[in-house]
C-alpha positions as CSV (number, residue, x, y, z in Angstrom):
1,M,-140.2,276.9,-18.8
2,R,-142.7,279.9,-18.0
3,R,-139.5,282.1,-17.5
4,F,-138.0,281.0,-20.9
5,I,-141.3,282.6,-22.2
6,K,-141.3,285.5,-20.7
7,S,-137.8,286.4,-21.2
8,I,-138.5,286.0,-25.0
9,N,-141.4,287.8,-25.3
10,T,-139.3,290.4,-23.6
11,L,-136.6,290.1,-26.1
12,L,-139.5,290.1,-29.5
13,V,-140.9,293.4,-28.0
14,T,-137.7,294.9,-27.2
15,Y,-136.6,294.1,-30.8
16,Y,-139.1,295.1,-32.6
17,A,-139.2,298.5,-30.7
18,Y,-135.8,298.8,-32.2
19,M,-136.6,297.7,-35.4
20,L,-139.2,300.6,-35.5
21,E,-136.8,303.2,-35.2
22,Y,-135.1,302.3,-38.3
23,R,-138.5,302.2,-40.7
24,A,-136.8,304.2,-43.5
25,E,-133.8,301.2,-43.4
26,L,-136.3,298.6,-43.1
27,A,-137.7,300.1,-46.4
28,L,-134.0,300.3,-48.6
29,W,-133.8,297.0,-47.1
30,A,-136.9,295.6,-49.1
31,L,-135.8,297.6,-51.8
32,S,-132.6,295.6,-51.9
33,N,-134.3,292.2,-52.4
34,S,-135.1,293.4,-55.9
35,L,-133.1,291.0,-57.8
36,P,-135.8,288.6,-58.3
37,F,-137.9,291.2,-60.4
38,I,-134.7,292.6,-62.7
39,L,-134.5,288.7,-63.5
40,M,-138.1,288.1,-63.7
41,G,-137.6,290.5,-67.2
42,V,-134.4,288.4,-68.2
43,W,-136.6,284.9,-68.1
44,V,-139.7,286.4,-69.4
45,Q,-138.3,287.7,-72.7
46,A,-135.5,284.7,-73.1
47,S,-138.9,282.1,-73.2
48,Q,-140.6,283.8,-75.6
49,S,-138.3,282.7,-77.8
50,G,-137.2,279.3,-76.4
51,Q,-138.3,276.2,-74.7
52,F,-138.1,276.3,-71.3
53,G,-141.0,274.1,-70.3
54,L,-142.6,277.3,-68.3
55,Q,-144.6,280.1,-69.8
56,P,-144.4,283.5,-69.2
57,I,-146.4,284.0,-66.8
58,D,-145.2,281.0,-64.7
59,L,-142.1,282.6,-64.5
60,V,-143.7,286.4,-63.4
61,R,-145.4,284.2,-60.7
62,Y,-142.3,282.8,-59.8
63,F,-139.8,285.5,-59.4
64,L,-142.6,287.1,-57.1
65,A,-143.1,284.1,-54.7
66,V,-139.2,284.4,-54.9
67,F,-139.0,287.8,-53.8
68,I,-141.7,287.2,-51.1
69,V,-139.3,283.6,-49.9
70,R,-136.5,286.4,-49.2
71,Q,-138.3,288.8,-47.0
72,L,-139.3,285.9,-45.2
73,T,-136.3,284.2,-44.9
74,I,-132.7,286.6,-44.7
75,V,-130.5,286.7,-42.3
76,W,-127.6,288.6,-41.4
77,V,-126.8,286.7,-37.6
78,I,-123.2,285.8,-39.1
79,W,-121.9,290.1,-38.8
80,E,-123.9,290.3,-35.6
81,F,-121.9,287.6,-34.0
82,E,-119.0,288.4,-35.7
83,K,-119.1,291.7,-34.0
84,Q,-120.1,290.9,-30.5
85,V,-116.8,288.2,-30.9
86,L,-114.5,291.2,-32.1
87,Q,-115.6,294.0,-29.9
88,G,-115.8,291.8,-26.5
89,K,-120.1,292.0,-26.4
90,L,-121.1,288.5,-26.8
91,S,-119.6,288.7,-22.4
92,F,-122.2,290.6,-21.2
93,Q,-124.6,288.2,-23.2
94,L,-122.8,285.7,-21.7
95,L,-123.4,286.6,-17.9
96,Q,-127.2,286.5,-19.2
97,P,-129.3,283.1,-18.0
98,I,-130.5,282.8,-22.0
99,D,-128.5,281.5,-24.7
100,P,-126.9,284.2,-26.4
101,V,-128.9,282.4,-30.0
102,W,-131.8,283.5,-28.9
103,H,-131.0,287.5,-28.8
104,H,-130.4,286.6,-32.7
105,V,-133.5,284.3,-33.0
106,T,-136.1,287.3,-31.5
107,S,-133.9,290.1,-33.6
108,H,-135.1,288.4,-36.8
109,I,-138.3,287.7,-36.3
110,S,-138.9,291.3,-34.8
111,E,-137.7,292.5,-37.8
112,R,-140.1,290.4,-40.4
113,L,-142.8,292.0,-38.5
114,A,-141.6,295.2,-38.7
115,R,-140.9,294.4,-42.6
116,L,-144.0,293.0,-43.2
117,P,-146.1,296.1,-44.5
118,F,-143.0,297.0,-46.6
119,G,-143.4,294.2,-48.1
120,I,-147.0,293.3,-48.5
121,G,-147.0,297.5,-50.2
122,L,-144.4,296.1,-52.6
123,V,-146.5,292.5,-53.6
124,A,-149.7,295.3,-54.2
125,L,-147.5,297.3,-56.3
126,F,-146.7,294.5,-58.3
127,F,-150.1,293.4,-59.1
128,V,-151.2,296.7,-60.4
129,I,-148.6,297.2,-62.2
130,Y,-148.6,292.9,-63.5
131,P,-152.5,292.3,-63.0
132,Q,-152.4,289.2,-65.4
133,S,-150.2,288.0,-62.3
134,F,-152.4,288.2,-60.1
135,W,-153.6,284.7,-58.3
136,M,-155.0,283.0,-55.2
137,P,-153.6,280.3,-53.6
138,S,-155.6,277.6,-51.4
139,F,-155.8,278.0,-47.7
140,S,-154.0,274.2,-47.3
141,R,-151.1,275.3,-50.4
142,L,-150.7,279.1,-47.9
143,L,-150.3,277.0,-45.5
144,L,-147.7,275.1,-46.6
145,F,-145.6,277.3,-48.0
146,L,-145.5,279.2,-44.1
147,L,-144.5,276.2,-42.9
148,V,-142.1,275.6,-45.5
149,C,-140.7,279.2,-45.1
150,G,-140.0,279.2,-41.4
151,L,-138.2,275.9,-41.9
152,A,-136.2,277.4,-44.7
153,F,-135.6,280.6,-42.4
154,A,-134.9,277.9,-39.7
155,L,-132.3,276.6,-42.0
156,R,-130.9,279.2,-43.4
157,F,-130.2,280.6,-39.6
158,V,-128.3,277.5,-38.3
159,I,-126.4,277.5,-41.6
160,Q,-125.0,281.0,-41.3
161,Y,-124.5,280.7,-37.8
162,T,-123.2,277.9,-37.7
163,F,-120.3,279.4,-40.4
164,A,-120.5,282.2,-37.3
165,M,-118.7,280.5,-34.5
166,F,-115.6,280.6,-36.7
167,A,-115.5,284.3,-36.1
168,F,-113.9,282.8,-32.6
169,W,-111.0,281.7,-34.5
170,T,-110.8,284.3,-37.2
171,E,-111.5,287.8,-37.4
172,R,-113.0,287.2,-40.6
173,A,-115.7,284.6,-40.6
174,A,-117.9,286.6,-42.4
175,A,-115.6,286.0,-45.5
176,I,-117.3,282.3,-45.4
177,E,-120.6,283.3,-45.6
178,Q,-120.0,285.1,-48.9
179,F,-118.3,282.2,-50.2
180,W,-121.3,280.2,-49.1
181,F,-123.3,283.3,-51.1
182,L,-122.3,282.4,-54.3
183,F,-123.6,278.7,-54.6
184,Y,-126.5,279.9,-52.7
185,L,-127.1,282.5,-55.2
186,F,-127.1,280.1,-58.1
187,L,-128.1,277.1,-56.9
188,S,-131.2,278.1,-54.9
189,G,-133.5,278.6,-57.5
190,M,-133.0,282.6,-57.0
191,I,-131.3,282.8,-60.8
192,A,-133.5,280.7,-62.6
193,P,-136.5,278.3,-61.6
194,L,-134.5,274.3,-60.9
195,E,-136.8,273.5,-64.0
196,L,-134.8,274.9,-66.4
197,F,-131.6,273.2,-65.0
198,P,-130.5,269.9,-66.8
199,E,-132.1,266.8,-65.3
200,G,-128.8,265.2,-64.4
201,V,-127.6,268.6,-62.4
202,R,-130.9,269.2,-61.0
203,E,-130.7,266.0,-58.9
204,V,-127.8,266.1,-57.3
205,I,-128.9,269.7,-56.6
206,L,-131.9,268.4,-54.9
207,W,-129.2,266.5,-52.1
208,T,-128.5,270.0,-51.2
209,P,-129.8,272.4,-48.8
210,F,-129.5,275.4,-51.4
211,P,-133.0,274.7,-53.6
212,Y,-134.9,274.5,-50.4
213,L,-134.7,277.7,-49.1
214,V,-135.7,279.2,-52.0
215,N,-137.3,277.5,-55.3
216,F,-138.9,274.7,-53.0
217,P,-141.3,277.2,-51.1
218,A,-141.6,279.0,-54.1
219,A,-142.3,276.2,-56.2
220,I,-145.2,275.5,-53.2
221,L,-146.8,279.1,-53.4
222,V,-147.4,279.0,-57.1
223,G,-148.7,275.4,-57.9
224,L,-144.6,274.3,-59.6
225,P,-144.1,270.9,-59.1
226,A,-142.8,270.1,-55.7
227,D,-142.0,266.5,-53.9
228,I,-143.2,267.9,-50.6
229,G,-142.3,264.5,-48.6
230,R,-138.7,264.5,-49.5
231,G,-138.1,268.7,-49.3
232,L,-138.8,268.5,-46.1
233,L,-137.0,265.2,-45.2
234,V,-133.6,266.8,-46.3
235,M,-134.5,270.0,-45.0
236,L,-134.7,268.1,-41.5
237,G,-131.7,265.9,-42.1
238,W,-129.9,269.7,-43.0
239,G,-130.9,271.2,-39.9
240,I,-129.8,268.2,-37.5
241,V,-126.1,268.0,-39.5
242,F,-125.8,271.6,-38.8
243,F,-127.5,272.1,-35.6
244,I,-124.7,269.4,-34.2
245,A,-121.8,271.1,-35.9
246,N,-122.9,274.4,-34.9
247,R,-122.9,273.3,-30.9
248,W,-120.2,271.6,-30.9
249,L,-118.1,274.7,-32.4
250,W,-119.9,276.6,-29.9
251,R,-118.9,274.6,-26.8
252,R,-114.9,274.9,-28.2
253,G,-115.5,278.8,-29.2
254,L,-116.0,279.8,-25.7
255,K,-113.2,278.1,-24.5
256,Q,-111.2,279.7,-27.4
257,Y,-112.7,283.1,-26.7
258,S,-112.5,282.7,-22.1
259,G,-108.9,281.8,-23.5
260,M,-108.2,285.2,-24.9
261,G,-108.7,286.7,-21.7
262,A,-112.9,287.4,-22.1
């Protein structure tokens, strides 16, 4: 256990130093997730002429929360893993006494730490432009938000890492993620809060993993209605399903990978 913790710490320090070499790129990545701000303007304008059940200030805060959630939970492991399999670089990681997944986990965490100053700066700029939207969540709500964000990141990671396993059989595993992203975009709450969906549609969506990746933590942060118990159980259930599928595909995939001469 001590050796494992030391290995994780070494990976974190190494990947953090690596991420700091690309500060300008990190800033562009942070700005590239500005879609919630564009949608915020659309929905705020629409709310002034329709009955949405949410006030314009609620929509402004919600989409800011969506931006924060996206900064904390973005995942790109499928593209890295696909490249490693296709180029044979996975072989070198398989020789190390640690599961290759920890390279990806620590690189994602290190990237969050390196990206953090840019995210804070953008949020501060947002409050300067929209000072009326400023609010301060309670300490308990903030802790719950960070916990749920951590679970959302873990769920998003295990889902995408499971799709990445198909790189053992196809050269375009990332296409699966691109198809999945269409559902993620419309059903996660990134396009619009789930409160704006028809009730019947919303009830169906709440049994899928999508709303718990964005809408659920964002609603907690801004104080919108959220069933905490149900949300955590659904996240745990989907996490177990994808984790089991991931480990099964990993074992089968390694046989396929070695069969190709790796």
